[in-house]
N, C-alpha and C positions, 0 to 999 in steps of 0.2 A: 666272737661272742659280743653281746650287746646288752645294755640295760638303760633305762626302761624303754619299752615299746608300747605305743598306743595305736590301735587300729580303729578307725571309724569310717566305714564305707567300703574298704577293700573286701572284707569278708562277705558283705552283702552282694557284691558284684560278681563273686565267683560262682561257677557252676556248683550245684550241691555236691557232686562227686569229687570236686577239687577242694572243698572247704576243710575236710578232715586233714588232708595233706598239708594245707597251709597252717593249720593250728599245730600240727605235730612239728613242722619245720620251725615255726616260731619258737616253740619251747626248746627245741634242740639248739638254737642259736643263742639263747639267753646266757648271759654271764651268771656265775654262781651268785645267788641272791637277787638276780634281775627279775623284773616283773613285766609280763606282757598283758595288757588290758585290751580285750576285744569288746567293742561297743557296737551293738546292732539293734535295729528296730525290727528285725525279723526273728521274733522269739522262737518260733517253731524250728527254724533252721539252726540257729546258734545253740539252742538247748539240745536238739537232737544230735548235733555233732560234738559239742564240747563236753557234754556230760558222759560221753562214752570213751573219752580219751584220758589217758593217765595225766595227772597233774593239773587238770582244769577243774575249777569250781566256780559257782556263781558268786559274784562280788556281794559283800554285805550291803544291805540297803537297796538292792535292786530287785525288780525293775523300778525305774524312775519315770514317773509321768512327765510329759512335756506340757506345762501349763500355758494357757493362752495361745497355743498353736493348734492343738487338736486333742480333745479329751480322750481319744482312743490311741494315741501314740505313746509308747513307752520305750525307754532305752533299756536294753538287757545287757548286762555287763558280766563277762566271765574273765577270770584271772588265771594265769599260769605263772608259777614261781620257778625261777631257775634253781637247779639243785646246788646246794651249798657244799 
């Protein structure tokens, strides 16, 4: 088991059919009280996968725009908490 875990980029590189498996496995490995944060710029993929899985929810205050880089890029953050 582990805590905390942050993913930025791995999720986006997976095939869509493998992304749900990755999110479920990440939650399974969390220590009690651990946090897994999945950061993605692929809103449609992360939202369509994470919102359908137990334990995942959108992080407060997200999506977050990336100023000065591109006014159309947003980071979408979803969180899974390890069971206590």
